[in-house]
N, C-alpha and C positions, 0 to 999 in steps of 0.2 A: 198549352205552350204557344200555339199561334196567337191566342188571345193576348198573352204577355208581350209578345213581339209586336203586335199591332199597336198595343198601348205605349210601348217604348218609342216606336217610330212616330206616333201621334204627339207624345210630349216632346220629343226632339224637334219635330217640325214646328211646335208652338214656340219653343225657346228660340230656334233660329228666326222664326218670324218676327218675334218680338225684338230681337237684337237688330234684325234689319231695319225694322220701322223706326227703332230708336236712332240709329245711325242716319237714317233718311231725314229725320225730323232734325238732328243736329246739324246736318250739312244744309239744309233749307235754311235754318235760323243763321248760319254762318254766312251763307250767300246774301240773305236779307241785310245782315248787318254791314257786310262789305258794300252792298249797293247804297245803302243809306248813307254810309261814311263817304262814299265817292260823290254822292249827290250833295252832301254838305260842303264838300271842299270846293265845289265849283259853284259859280254864279248860275242862275236859271237859263240864261241865254248861252252861257258857255257850256253847260251841260248839254243843251239841246243841240248845239253845234257838234259836240263830241258824238252824240247818237247819230246825228244826220251823216256826218262825214265817216264815222266809223272808227275814229282815232281820238284818243284823249289828248289834251294839250300837253300833258307831261311826256307822253310817247312821242308826240310830234317834235317836241324840243329835243328829245334823246336822239331820234332819228337825224335831225339836221345839226345836232351838236351845238345848240345855242342854249344859254342859260337865261338870258334877258330877251324880251320881245323887242329886238332892234332890227328895223325893217332891212337895213343895209347888211348887217350880218346874216339875216335870214337868206337874203337874195344871193350873197356871195357864197354861202355854204350850199345852197340849192344848186346853183350853177355848177359848182364843182362836183358835187355827188351826182347830179344828173349826167353830166358829161363822162365821169368815171364809170358809171354803170351803164352807158350805151352799150346796146348789144353789138354794134359793129366794132367795137374795141374789146369784145369779149366779157362785157358786163352782163348783168342779169336783168330782164324785163320785170322781174318780181321786185327786185330792189329798186329799180327806177320807178316803178309804180308807188312803192312806199314813200319814196322822196316826194313824189307829186302830191300824194296824199297829205304827207306832213306839211307840206308847203301850204296847201289849201287850207288846212287846219289852223296854222299859224296866221295866214292872211285873214281868215274869218275872225280869229281872236283879235286882231289888230283892228278889224272893223268894228267889232263889238266894243272894244276899249274906246275907239275914237267916238263912236255913238254915246256911249256912256260919259265921256269928258265933255262932249257937246251938250248933252242934257244937264249936267252939272253947272256948266257956264250960263245956260239959260235960266236955271233956277237961281243962280247967285245974283242975276241981273234984277229979278223981280222982288 
């Protein structure tokens, strides 16, 4: 009887192990698919900026509540959100740092776009 019990436990462990490995493989494949889709949606320089700053372009736009990369609108929303989240007026340092990171990311994207526009202009001249 102990022999049968040991076999049941062994078979049960194998089934659970296989199910766990299958779920792990599926999760890994889903993660890879999401990463590749994210990489395709951004230009290489923009994707690099997202990795360095730690915030995506879309997330930065959501934080500063801007739909287009308009420097004046970005600055206006940044100033407002930075002031509102100042710790001296009961704001949150965490939120204030998120606002700063979002501004840095959008500024970097504007710089990348300006550089790209400049390169396009030089190519058109030749």
